[in-house]
C-alpha positions in Angstrom: -8.6 17.2 9.6 -4.7 16.4 11.0 -1.6 17.0 9.2 1.5 15.4 10.7 5.3 16.1 9.0 8.0 14.1 10.3 11.8 14.3 8.7 14.0 10.9 9.1 17.6 10.5 8.4 17.1 9.8 5.1 15.9 13.3 4.2 12.5 11.2 3.7 9.3 13.0 5.6 6.2 11.6 5.7 3.0 13.7 5.4 -0.4 12.7 6.6 -3.5 14.4 6.1 -5.9 12.4 8.2 -10.0 12.0 9.1 -9.7 10.0 11.9 -12.0 7.3 13.0 -12.8 7.5 16.8 -11.7 4.9 19.0 -15.4 3.8 20.3 -17.0 3.9 17.0 -19.5 1.9 15.8 -19.0 2.1 11.6 -19.7 -0.9 10.2 -17.5 -2.4 7.2 -18.5 -3.6 3.9 -17.0 -5.6 1.5 -16.9 -2.2 -0.4 -14.3 -0.8 2.6 -10.1 -1.4 1.7 -8.8 -1.8 4.9 -4.9 -2.3 4.0 -2.5 -3.0 7.0 1.0 -1.4 6.3 4.0 -1.3 8.9 1.4 -1.6 11.9 -0.7 0.8 10.9 -4.6 0.9 9.3 -5.3 2.8 6.1 -9.0 2.7 5.2 -10.5 3.9 1.6 -7.8 6.0 0.9 -7.6 6.8 -3.1 -3.7 6.0 -2.9 -1.8 4.3 -1.1 1.8 5.1 -1.8 3.0 8.6 -3.3 6.6 9.3 -3.5 6.6 13.5 -3.7 4.1 13.4 -6.6 3.9 10.3 -8.2 1.4 7.6 -7.6 3.2 4.3 -6.6 0.3 2.2 -5.4 -3.4 2.3 -5.1 -6.1 -0.2 -5.1 -9.5 0.2 -5.7 -12.9 -1.9 -6.4 -14.5 -4.3 -3.7 -14.5 -7.9 -2.7 -17.5 -9.1 -5.0 -16.6 -7.0 -8.3 -12.9 -7.8 -7.5 -10.2 -5.4 -6.6 -8.0 -3.3 -9.1 -4.7 -2.8 -8.7 -2.5 0.0 -10.0 1.4 -0.3 -9.1 4.4 1.0 -10.5 7.3 -0.9 -10.8 10.5 0.8 -11.0 14.1 -0.4 -11.3 17.3 0.5 -8.8 17.7 4.1 -11.0 14.0 4.7 -10.4 12.9 4.3 -13.8 9.5 2.6 -15.1 9.6 -0.8 -15.8 6.4 -1.7 -15.8 3.2 -0.6 -14.6 0.0 -2.5 -13.5 -3.1 -1.2 -14.3 -6.4 -2.8 -13.2 -4.2 -5.8 -12.6 -3.1 -5.7 -16.1 1.0 -5.3 -17.1 2.0 -3.0 -19.5 5.6 -1.1 -20.5 8.8 -2.6 -22.0 9.2 -5.1 -19.0 5.5 -6.0 -18.3 6.1 -9.8 -19.3 9.1 -10.1 -16.4 6.1 -9.4 -13.7 3.2 -11.5 -13.1 0.0 -11.4 -10.7 -1.3 -13.9 -8.9 -4.5 -14.4 -7.5 -6.4 -16.8 -5.0 -8.8 -16.6 -2.5 -6.3 -15.4 -0.1 -5.6 -12.3 -1.6 -2.8 -11.7 -4.1 1.0 -11.2 -5.3 3.4 -9.6 -8.0 6.2 -11.2 -8.5 9.4 -11.6 -10.4 8.7 -14.2 -13.6 12.3 -15.0 -13.4 12.9 -15.4 -9.8 9.6 -16.1 -8.3 10.7 -13.1 -5.9 7.4 -11.0 -4.6 7.6 -7.4 -5.0 4.0 -6.8 -3.6 2.0 -9.2 -1.8 -1.4 -9.1 -0.1 -3.3 -11.3 2.2 -6.6 -11.0 3.4 -7.5 -11.4 6.8 -11.1 -11.2 9.0 -10.0 -9.2 12.0 -13.0 -10.3 14.6 -12.3 -7.6 17.0 -12.8 -4.7 14.4 -15.1 -6.7 12.2 -13.8 -5.9 9.3 -11.6 -8.0 6.1 -8.1 -6.5 6.3 -5.7 -6.7 3.6 -2.0 -7.4 5.3 0.5 -6.1 2.6 4.4 -7.3 2.3 6.3 -4.8 -0.3 10.1 -4.6 -1.8 9.8 -2.5 -4.4 12.1 0.4 -5.4 11.2 4.7 -5.2 12.2 7.2 -7.8 15.1 8.1 -6.1 16.3 4.4 -6.2 15.7 3.7 -2.8 13.9 0.3 -1.5 10.6 0.7 0.3 10.0 -2.6 2.3 7.1 -3.4 4.5 5.4 -6.0 6.1 1.9 -5.6 8.1 4.0 -4.9 11.0 7.0 -3.1 10.0 8.8 -1.1 7.6 11.9 0.3 6.6 11.0 3.5 7.1 11.6 5.1 10.7 8.8 7.6 11.2 6.1 4.8 10.1 7.6 3.1 13.5 6.4 6.0 15.8 2.9 5.7 14.2 2.1 2.1 15.0 -1.6 1.0 15.1 -3.1 4.9 14.2 -5.7 4.6 11.9 -5.9 7.1 8.3 -9.3 7.1 6.3 -11.0 8.3 3.4 -7.7 10.6 2.3 -6.6 11.5 -0.8 -3.1 9.9 -0.1 -2.4 7.4 2.6 1.5 7.4 3.0 3.1 10.5 1.4 6.4 9.9 1.2 8.2 13.4 0.3 
């Protein structure tokens, strides 16, 4: 297991503990595998997707046949939890301010009054790797009030740009922001 810590200008750090998949692996992917593409990197079958310090913000579980479970903390600019999505259901004081939209291409969490996507996941088949990937777009606040913004190819966290194309599999945490 490898560990990498990188400090960035904003005082945040990334800590990744990784079990890497060899470049010429003959691994066979199934509908139970969760392969997320965030900021140009791939995160496969990690228990928690994004953690800020010890605070779990996003995790996705489940499978294609039975459906995916999304657990997501929605915070405001002061870092306070406004709503929680647990297994696709909203709870919390402002849960009604958000909606989960599902279709065969993926899902999105949107603000109900503006339609602004906070989190969007679209499924895509990767022919080269013979697997279904879940491309992630996000625009939400972290507990310190700073924004986390990403597409499948980019992110506003500089340290993630240095690892483009990396694959992280089977970890407790995919992206750990400290």
